[in-house]
GULO-877539 format. One line per 8 residues: number of its first residue (from 1); for each residue x, y, z of N, C-alpha, C, O. Coordinates in steps of 0.02 Angstrom, whole numbers, plus 50000, padded with zeros to 5 digits. Example, Ala and Ser with C-alpha at 12.3 -4.5 7.8 and 13.67 -1.06 7.14 Angstrom:
% residues 2
1 = 50660:49716:50390:50615:49775:50390:50660:49835:50390:50712:49834:50423  50642:49888:50354:50684:49947:50357:50645:50002:50394:50670:50057:50402
% end
This chain:
% residues 267
1 = 50042:49939:50000:50000:50000:50000:50043:50063:50000:50028:50112:49966  50098:50060:50040:50143:50117:50041:50174:50130:49973:50184:50187:49953  50190:50074:49937:50220:50081:49871:50170:50113:49823:50189:50154:49781  50105:50094:49828:50054:50124:49785:50048:50199:49797:50041:50238:49751  50050:50217:49862:50045:50288:49880:50104:50327:49850:50095:50382:49823  50164:50298:49857:50224:50331:49831:50220:50340:49755:50239:50392:49728  50194:50287:49720:50187:50292:49647:50138:50345:49627:50151:50384:49581  50080:50348:49662:50030:50399:49647:50057:50468:49657:50043:50515:49619
9 = 50098:50475:49711:50127:50540:49725:50174:50562:49669:50174:50620:49648  50215:50514:49645:50261:50530:49591:50223:50548:49527:50245:50591:49489  50166:50515:49516:50128:50529:49456:50096:50598:49458:50085:50629:49406  50083:50623:49519:50052:50689:49524:50105:50744:49519:50089:50801:49501  50167:50729:49535:50219:50779:49535:50227:50816:49469:50234:50877:49469  50225:50781:49412:50233:50818:49348:50179:50871:49339:50194:50925:49312  50118:50858:49360:50065:50908:49353:50078:50968:49398:50066:51025:49379  50101:50954:49459:50116:51010:49505:50174:51052:49477:50174:51113:49481
17 = 50224:51017:49449:50281:51052:49420:50258:51095:49361:50280:51152:49353  50213:51067:49319:50188:51104:49262:50149:51165:49285:50155:51219:49256  50109:51158:49338:50071:51214:49364:50117:51269:49387:50104:51328:49375  50172:51251:49420:50220:51301:49444:50254:51336:49385:50264:51397:49387  50272:51298:49334:50304:51328:49275:50256:51377:49241:50276:51431:49220  50194:51357:49234:50145:51400:49202:50135:51465:49242:50126:51518:49213  50136:51458:49308:50130:51518:49350:50187:51566:49338:50178:51627:49337  50247:51539:49330:50306:51581:49316:50299:51614:49248:50310:51674:49241
25 = 50280:51575:49198:50273:51603:49130:50222:51659:49128:50230:51708:49092  50168:51652:49166:50115:51702:49167:50140:51769:49194:50111:51821:49179  50192:51767:49235:50218:51829:49265:50273:51862:49222:50296:51916:49238  50293:51829:49169:50348:51856:49129:50319:51899:49073:50323:51882:49014  50290:51955:49094:50256:52000:49048:50300:52061:49030:50274:52111:49005  50364:52057:49044:50411:52109:49027:50469:52077:48989:50476:52016:48989  50511:52118:48955:50568:52088:48919:50610:52041:48962:50633:51990:48937  50619:52058:49025:50653:52014:49072:50629:52031:49143:50610:52088:49157
33 = 50632:51981:49186:50609:51990:49255:50661:51959:49301:50687:51905:49288  50676:51995:49355:50725:51971:49403:50698:51917:49449:50637:51912:49458  50742:51878:49477:50723:51824:49522:50683:51851:49582:50631:51823:49599  50708:51904:49613:50674:51931:49672:50604:51955:49655:50557:51945:49694  50597:51987:49597:50532:52012:49578:50484:51955:49565:50425:51958:49584  50508:51902:49531:50466:51844:49519:50445:51811:49585:50387:51792:49593  50492:51805:49631:50476:51775:49696:50424:51816:49733:50379:51789:49765  50429:51883:49728:50380:51926:49761:50312:51919:49730:50262:51913:49766
41 = 50309:51919:49663:50244:51913:49629:50210:51847:49644:50149:51844:49653  50249:51794:49647:50221:51727:49657:50216:51708:49730:50189:51655:49748  50243:51752:49774:50243:51737:49846:50274:51668:49858:50246:51626:49894  50332:51658:49828:50366:51593:49830:50438:51603:49855:50470:51652:49835  50463:51559:49897:50533:51564:49919:50580:51559:49859:50568:51519:49814  50632:51600:49857:50678:51598:49800:50706:51529:49786:50717:51511:49728  50719:51489:49838:50747:51422:49827:50698:51379:49787:50719:51342:49742  50634:51382:49804:50583:51343:49768:50575:51370:49698:50567:51331:49650
49 = 50576:51435:49690:50570:51465:49624:50628:51446:49580:50619:51435:49520  50688:51442:49608:50746:51424:49569:50739:51355:49539:50759:51343:49482  50710:51308:49577:50700:51241:49551:50651:51241:49492:50661:51206:49443  50599:51282:49498:50551:51288:49443:50584:51318:49381:50573:51295:49326  50623:51371:49391:50657:51403:49335:50707:51355:49302:50714:51354:49241  50741:51315:49343:50788:51267:49315:50753:51217:49270:50778:51199:49217  50693:51194:49292:50654:51146:49251:50633:51178:49186:50638:51148:49133  50609:51241:49190:50587:51276:49129:50646:51291:49084:50639:51292:49023
57 = 50705:51304:49114:50765:51318:49075:50787:51257:49034:50810:51264:48978  50780:51198:49065:50802:51136:49031:50763:51124:48967:50789:51093:48921  50701:51148:48964:50660:51138:48904:50655:51202:48861:50615:51205:48814  50696:51252:48877:50699:51315:48840:50635:51356:48843:50623:51399:48801  50593:51342:48894:50534:51384:48903:50554:51453:48930:50520:51502:48917  50608:51455:48968:50636:51519:48991:50711:51519:48975:50741:51466:48963  50740:51578:48975:50812:51586:48962:50838:51642:49006:50801:51684:49030  50903:51641:49016:50936:51695:49054:50951:51753:49008:50988:51747:48960
65 = 50921:51810:49025:50935:51871:48986:51000:51903:49011:51036:51935:48972  51014:51895:49075:51073:51921:49108:51076:51886:49176:51026:51855:49196  51131:51889:49211:51134:51857:49277:51076:51879:49322:51069:51938:49337  51035:51831:49343:50979:51847:49387:50918:51873:49351:50867:51887:49383  50921:51880:49285:50865:51907:49246:50841:51853:49197:50880:51824:49160  50775:51841:49199:50746:51787:49159:50700:51814:49105:50667:51865:49115  50699:51780:49049:50655:51799:48994:50624:51736:48964:50647:51680:48977  50573:51745:48923:50541:51688:48890:50590:51657:48840:50625:51692:48804
73 = 50592:51590:48839:50639:51555:48796:50611:51540:48728:50552:51551:48714  50655:51513:48684:50635:51502:48615:50584:51446:48608:50543:51448:48562  50584:51398:48652:50533:51346:48648:50464:51375:48663:50415:51355:48632  50461:51422:48709:50397:51456:48722:50374:51492:48660:50315:51487:48641  50419:51529:48628:50400:51567:48568:50379:51520:48511:50334:51536:48473  50412:51463:48506:50393:51415:48454:50323:51389:48465:50282:51387:48419  50308:51370:48527:50241:51345:48543:50188:51399:48534:50133:51386:48510  50206:51461:48552:50159:51516:48545:50143:51528:48471:50086:51542:48452
81 = 50195:51523:48428:50184:51534:48356:50140:51479:48327:50096:51493:48286  50150:51417:48348:50108:51362:48325:50036:51372:48347:49989:51361:48308  50027:51394:48409:49959:51405:48435:49924:51461:48397:49865:51455:48381  49961:51514:48382:49931:51569:48345:49906:51547:48277:49852:51569:48256  49943:51505:48243:49923:51482:48177:49860:51439:48180:49823:51435:48131  49848:51407:48237:49792:51361:48242:49731:51392:48276:49677:51362:48277  49739:51452:48304:49685:51481:48344:49626:51502:48300:49636:51539:48252  49566:51479:48316:49508:51499:48276:49491:51573:48280:49457:51599:48236
89 = 49514:51608:48333:49495:51678:48337:49529:51720:48283:49508:51777:48271  49580:51693:48250:49609:51729:48194:49558:51737:48138:49563:51783:48097  49509:51693:48136:49457:51696:48085:49411:51756:48095:49371:51772:48051  49416:51789:48152:49371:51845:48167:49398:51912:48143:49361:51961:48146  49459:51915:48119:49491:51979:48104:49449:52023:48058:49435:52081:48075  49430:51997:48000:49393:52039:47952:49323:52056:47978:49296:52109:47963  49293:52010:48015:49226:52023:48042:49229:52080:48093:49185:52123:48093  49280:52080:48135:49287:52135:48184:49301:52201:48148:49275:52253:48168
97 = 49342:52199:48097:49357:52261:48061:49294:52290:48028:49284:52350:48028  49253:52246:47999:49192:52270:47968:49143:52297:48020:49108:52346:48007  49140:52265:48078:49097:52291:48131:49123:52358:48157:49083:52403:48170  49188:52364:48163:49218:52429:48182:49201:52483:48132:49183:52539:48151  49206:52467:48068:49192:52517:48016:49118:52536:48014:49101:52593:48000  49075:52487:48028:49003:52501:48027:48980:52543:48085:48932:52581:48079  49014:52536:48142:48993:52571:48203:49038:52630:48220:49018:52676:48255  49099:52629:48194:49148:52680:48211:49182:52668:48277:49223:52709:48298
105 = 49166:52613:48310:49192:52599:48377:49233:52535:48380:49231:52494:48334  49269:52526:48434:49312:52468:48442:49270:52404:48446:49222:52400:48484  49288:52355:48404:49254:52291:48404:49300:52239:48435:49361:52239:48424  49270:52194:48475:49310:52147:48515:49284:52076:48509:49224:52065:48498  49329:52028:48516:49310:51958:48524:49331:51938:48594:49389:51946:48614  49284:51911:48632:49296:51889:48700:49288:51813:48703:49244:51785:48672  49332:51781:48742:49325:51709:48753:49321:51696:48828:49346:51735:48869  49287:51641:48845:49274:51624:48915:49302:51554:48929:49295:51509:48889
113 = 49334:51546:48987:49360:51482:49008:49316:51455:49064:49316:51483:49119  49277:51402:49051:49231:51377:49103:49265:51348:49164:49234:51342:49217  49329:51330:49157:49365:51302:49215:49390:51357:49260:49388:51352:49322  49415:51410:49230:49438:51468:49269:49379:51512:49290:49383:51549:49339  49324:51507:49252:49266:51551:49261:49285:51624:49253:49262:51667:49290  49328:51637:49205:49348:51705:49189:49349:51712:49112:49344:51662:49076  49356:51773:49089:49356:51785:49016:49410:51836:48999:49438:51869:49042  49425:51840:48934:49475:51889:48912:49461:51909:48840:49429:51873:48803
121 = 49486:51969:48822:49484:51992:48753:49542:51959:48715:49599:51961:48739  49528:51930:48658:49581:51897:48620:49593:51927:48551:49642:51910:48517  49549:51971:48528:49558:52003:48464:49519:52069:48464:49467:52074:48497  49545:52118:48428:49512:52183:48427:49525:52219:48361:49578:52211:48330  49477:52260:48342:49486:52308:48287:49471:52376:48319:49413:52393:48331  49523:52415:48331:49515:52477:48369:49482:52532:48328:49493:52539:48267  49443:52572:48363:49411:52630:48333:49464:52679:48309:49520:52681:48335  49446:52719:48259:49492:52771:48234:49482:52837:48271:49519:52885:48258
129 = 49434:52840:48316:49424:52901:48356:49485:52914:48400:49517:52868:48424  49499:52978:48411:49555:52995:48455:49541:52970:48526:49586:52945:48560  49479:52978:48548:49459:52953:48613:49422:52887:48601:49368:52886:48572  49451:52833:48622:49423:52767:48609:49442:52719:48665:49486:52733:48706  49409:52662:48664:49425:52610:48712:49482:52568:48684:49477:52540:48629  49537:52563:48721:49595:52523:48700:49596:52460:48744:49612:52464:48803  49579:52403:48715:49574:52342:48756:49641:52315:48778:49692:52323:48744  49640:52284:48836:49699:52249:48862:49691:52176:48843:49658:52138:48878
137 = 49722:52157:48788:49713:52090:48763:49749:52038:48806:49801:52052:48836  49720:51978:48808:49750:51920:48840:49762:51930:48915:49812:51906:48943  49716:51965:48948:49718:51972:49020:49652:51945:49047:49598:51965:49025  49655:51900:49095:49594:51870:49123:49556:51922:49162:49584:51962:49200  49490:51921:49153:49445:51969:49185:49385:51932:49213:49370:51876:49191  49350:51961:49262:49290:51929:49289:49237:51917:49235:49232:51955:49187  49198:51865:49245:49148:51845:49195:49078:51869:49212:49030:51852:49177  49070:51908:49265:49003:51927:49286:48987:52000:49272:48936:52026:49295
145 = 49030:52034:49235:49019:52105:49222:49041:52123:49152:49090:52097:49126  49003:52168:49121:49018:52190:49053:48979:52151:49002:48969:52090:49009  48955:52185:48950:48913:52153:48900:48946:52093:48867:48914:52042:48856  49011:52099:48852:49045:52044:48817:49049:51982:48860:49049:51926:48834  49052:51990:48926:49052:51933:48972:48982:51905:48981:48972:51844:48978  48933:51948:48991:48865:51925:49006:48833:51892:48945:48791:51848:48953  48853:51913:48885:48825:51882:48824:48845:51809:48821:48810:51768:48790  48901:51791:48852:48923:51721:48856:48891:51687:48916:48863:51633:48910
153 = 48896:51719:48974:48872:51689:49036:48798:51670:49032:48777:51621:49061  48759:51709:48996:48688:51696:48990:48674:51627:48960:48621:51598:48971  48721:51602:48920:48711:51539:48885:48752:51482:48914:48757:51428:48884  48782:51493:48972:48819:51440:49006:48770:51399:49048:48717:51424:49066  48787:51336:49065:48743:51295:49107:48727:51327:49174:48769:51362:49203  48667:51315:49198:48646:51346:49261:48690:51326:49319:48708:51369:49360  48710:51263:49324:48752:51242:49380:48820:51277:49378:48849:51291:49430  48845:51291:49317:48908:51327:49310:48900:51399:49334:48945:51426:49367
161 = 48844:51430:49317:48833:51499:49339:48827:51501:49415:48854:51546:49447  48792:51453:49444:48784:51451:49517:48851:51444:49551:48864:51475:49603  48895:51403:49522:48961:51394:49551:49000:51460:49549:49037:51477:49595  48992:51497:49494:49024:51563:49488:48998:51610:49542:49037:51646:49573  48933:51611:49551:48904:51656:49602:48929:51638:49672:48941:51682:49713  48938:51573:49684:48960:51551:49750:49030:51577:49767:49048:51583:49825  49069:51591:49716:49137:51617:49727:49136:51692:49744:49187:51719:49764  49078:51723:49736:49072:51794:49752:49073:51838:49689:49112:51825:49643
169 = 49031:51889:49688:49026:51934:49631:49054:52002:49653:49019:52043:49683  49117:52013:49637:49150:52074:49659:49123:52135:49623:49105:52131:49564  49120:52191:49658:49098:52254:49628:49157:52287:49595:49201:52315:49628  49159:52285:49529:49214:52317:49492:49203:52392:49488:49251:52431:49488  49140:52413:49485:49121:52483:49490:49056:52485:49531:49032:52434:49555  49029:52545:49539:48968:52551:49579:48907:52522:49543:48854:52513:49574  48913:52508:49478:48856:52482:49441:48861:52407:49426:48817:52378:49394  48914:52375:49449:48922:52303:49438:48869:52264:49478:48859:52279:49537
177 = 48837:52216:49446:48788:52174:49482:48825:52127:49529:48870:52090:49509  48806:52128:49593:48838:52086:49643:48788:52038:49675:48806:51999:49720  48726:52039:49652:48674:51994:49677:48661:51941:49625:48649:51956:49567  48663:51878:49646:48649:51822:49600:48579:51828:49571:48569:51813:49512  48531:51848:49612:48462:51854:49588:48456:51908:49534:48425:51897:49482  48487:51965:49546:48484:52019:49496:48519:51998:49432:48495:52012:49377  48576:51965:49439:48613:51944:49380:48575:51891:49340:48574:51893:49278  48543:51844:49374:48504:51793:49340:48446:51824:49301:48431:51803:49245
185 = 48414:51874:49330:48359:51908:49295:48385:51942:49232:48352:51942:49180  48442:51972:49238:48471:52006:49180:48492:51956:49126:48482:51969:49066  48520:51900:49147:48542:51849:49099:48482:51819:49061:48487:51802:49003  48426:51813:49096:48366:51787:49064:48344:51834:49008:48323:51811:48955  48350:51899:49019:48332:51948:48967:48380:51943:48908:48360:51948:48850  48444:51933:48923:48494:51926:48869:48479:51865:48827:48485:51867:48765  48460:51809:48859:48442:51749:48821:48381:51762:48776:48378:51737:48720  48334:51801:48801:48274:51817:48763:48290:51863:48704:48267:51852:48648
193 = 48331:51915:48718:48346:51965:48666:48397:51940:48616:48394:51957:48557  48445:51900:48640:48500:51878:48597:48560:51924:48597:48606:51914:48558  48560:51975:48640:48616:52021:48645:48616:52053:48714:48568:52047:48752  48671:52088:48730:48678:52119:48796:48704:52191:48788:48741:52206:48741  48684:52234:48834:48711:52301:48839:48738:52310:48910:48713:52280:48957  48789:52352:48917:48815:52367:48984:48839:52439:48986:48859:52467:48935  48837:52467:49046:48858:52536:49056:48899:52540:49121:48874:52523:49175  48961:52563:49115:49002:52577:49174:49015:52517:49219:49033:52526:49278
201 = 49006:52456:49195:49011:52398:49239:49083:52377:49253:49098:52353:49308  49126:52386:49205:49196:52367:49214:49240:52430:49212:49286:52437:49252  49226:52474:49165:49261:52537:49159:49211:52594:49162:49162:52594:49124  49222:52642:49206:49177:52699:49211:49178:52739:49146:49230:52747:49115  49120:52763:49126:49110:52803:49066:49117:52761:49002:49124:52789:48948  49115:52695:49009:49118:52651:48950:49052:52614:48943:49020:52595:48992  49031:52603:48881:48970:52566:48867:48986:52514:48813:49033:52522:48773  48946:52460:48811:48959:52407:48763:48895:52371:48743:48847:52368:48781
209 = 48897:52344:48683:48844:52299:48659:48880:52235:48637:48933:52239:48607  48850:52177:48652:48882:52114:48635:48831:52062:48617:48773:52065:48638  48853:52013:48577:48810:51957:48558:48851:51893:48563:48911:51893:48547  48820:51838:48584:48856:51775:48590:48870:51744:48522:48831:51753:48475  48925:51708:48517:48940:51668:48458:48908:51600:48471:48935:51559:48508  48851:51589:48441:48809:51532:48458:48830:51468:48423:48804:51449:48371  48878:51435:48454:48898:51368:48435:48868:51319:48486:48832:51341:48531  48883:51255:48479:48855:51206:48526:48876:51220:48598:48838:51207:48645
217 = 48936:51248:48606:48961:51268:48672:48978:51342:48667:49027:51360:48634  48940:51384:48700:48949:51457:48694:49006:51479:48740:48998:51481:48801  49063:51496:48710:49121:51518:48749:49150:51582:48722:49205:51601:48742  49115:51617:48677:49142:51679:48650:49086:51727:48631:49028:51708:48624  49105:51790:48624:49056:51841:48605:49091:51894:48563:49152:51903:48567  49051:51930:48524:49075:51987:48486:49045:52049:48517:48985:52050:48533  49085:52101:48525:49060:52161:48559:49085:52225:48526:49135:52225:48490  49048:52278:48538:49069:52346:48521:49073:52385:48586:49026:52384:48626
225 = 49128:52419:48597:49136:52457:48659:49162:52527:48643:49202:52537:48597  49137:52576:48681:49153:52646:48666:49138:52689:48727:49107:52666:48774  49161:52752:48725:49139:52799:48778:49063:52801:48779:49031:52803:48726  49034:52802:48838:48962:52797:48844:48925:52852:48807:48875:52839:48774  48950:52912:48811:48916:52968:48779:48908:52957:48703:48856:52973:48675  48959:52929:48672:48957:52919:48600:48912:52860:48582:48876:52862:48532  48914:52808:48622:48874:52749:48607:48800:52763:48617:48758:52734:48582  48784:52808:48664:48714:52826:48675:48683:52861:48615:48622:52864:48609
233 = 48725:52888:48570:48699:52924:48512:48678:52876:48456:48645:52897:48409  48696:52812:48463:48677:52763:48412:48616:52725:48436:48615:52701:48492  48563:52720:48394:48503:52682:48415:48522:52611:48435:48558:52576:48400  48496:52590:48493:48513:52524:48519:48494:52468:48471:48530:52418:48465  48437:52475:48439:48415:52422:48393:48465:52414:48336:48480:52358:48316  48489:52469:48310:48538:52466:48256:48604:52435:48279:48632:52393:48245  48627:52457:48337:48691:52432:48363:48686:52357:48380:48731:52319:48365  48630:52338:48410:48620:52267:48426:48618:52225:48363:48647:52171:48361
241 = 48584:52250:48312:48579:52213:48249:48647:52202:48216:48661:52147:48192  48688:52253:48216:48755:52247:48186:48797:52196:48224:48833:52157:48195  48792:52199:48291:48832:52154:48332:48809:52082:48326:48850:52037:48321  48744:52072:48326:48717:52004:48318:48736:51974:48251:48755:51916:48247  48732:52014:48198:48749:51989:48132:48823:51969:48129:48841:51919:48098  48866:52009:48160:48938:51993:48161:48950:51928:48199:48989:51886:48177  48915:51919:48255:48923:51857:48294:48898:51797:48256:48928:51743:48260  48843:51805:48220:48817:51750:48180:48864:51731:48123:48874:51672:48109
249 = 48894:51781:48092:48942:51766:48039:49002:51727:48065:49026:51680:48033  49025:51746:48124:49081:51711:48154:49062:51640:48173:49101:51594:48165  49002:51631:48200:48978:51564:48217:48976:51519:48156:48996:51461:48158  48950:51547:48101:48947:51508:48039:49017:51490:48015:49029:51434:47991  49062:51537:48021:49131:51525:47998:49166:51473:48042:49200:51429:48016  49159:51479:48107:49192:51432:48152:49159:51363:48148:49190:51312:48164  49096:51361:48128:49062:51297:48121:49082:51261:48059:49067:51202:48051  49117:51295:48014:49141:51266:47951:49217:51271:47952:49243:51324:47935
257 = 49254:51219:47972:49326:51223:47979:49362:51249:47917:49412:51284:47922  49338:51232:47858:49371:51255:47797:49364:51330:47788:49410:51364:47764  49305:51357:47808:49295:51430:47803:49338:51465:47854:49366:51518:47839  49343:51438:47914:49385:51469:47965:49458:51470:47944:49493:51519:47955  49482:51415:47914:49551:51411:47891:49565:51461:47836:49618:51493:47835  49517:51469:47790:49526:51516:47736:49529:51588:47761:49570:51627:47738  49486:51604:47810:49486:51671:47838:49551:51684:47876:49579:51738:47872  49575:51634:47913:49636:51641:47950:49696:51652:47904:49742:51690:47922
265 = 49696:51620:47846:49752:51626:47800:49758:51696:47772:49812:51716:47749  49704:51735:47773:49706:51803:47746:49740:51852:47793:49761:51906:47772  49747:51833:47858:49775:51880:47907:49849:51872:47913:49881:51908:47952
% end
């Protein structure tokens, strides 16, 4: 029995090591990061962090930029390049640009991770206005606030939504919904309408309209986001219609792998 326990423990170690390496990679958001800074960000003893960096160094996921300074390694960049070529969100580029041109505002593609219960912007076509919303791409954000998030959450399974609520609904601004009952009522309306609007929920003075990309598993949405004053000047029915049509086009494209590949090849 002791031998079985020891074997199970060894089998779990690679996953724990991978988790630690991924945590390190997630913090390397600058050209290079020092050991002390990494240890502070991860709240990890330097000795433990050094073992993780050594493991990542052996596979070229990280490299030494200078003594004590670490940077992303070539193996990381190779894997990232492969992932970019295969990512279906590349198929959204022209659709977002056309939505941007039709509305004059920044168009976004948002994706949701049901395991993390968070979402992020993964593609954008920025508005040409001097004053515009500039998205922070590839940063995880809460899934309970903002039109682009709620357009997805409304179509997620009920038990998944309940689990999200149980973790707490933080107030990102004074208008963020923090009550599960209020949020459920709002999500029911989004399911009925087929689109979502939000005002000041994540960023003050910002407004957005979003529609879900309706595939068998809804994990993404298309949105338009802008300063609230400017978005209020556009009739909601018109804005919703443009956003829904863009989301439907993307759903059709992603539902046809050959069409998605062709669109991706153009970018």
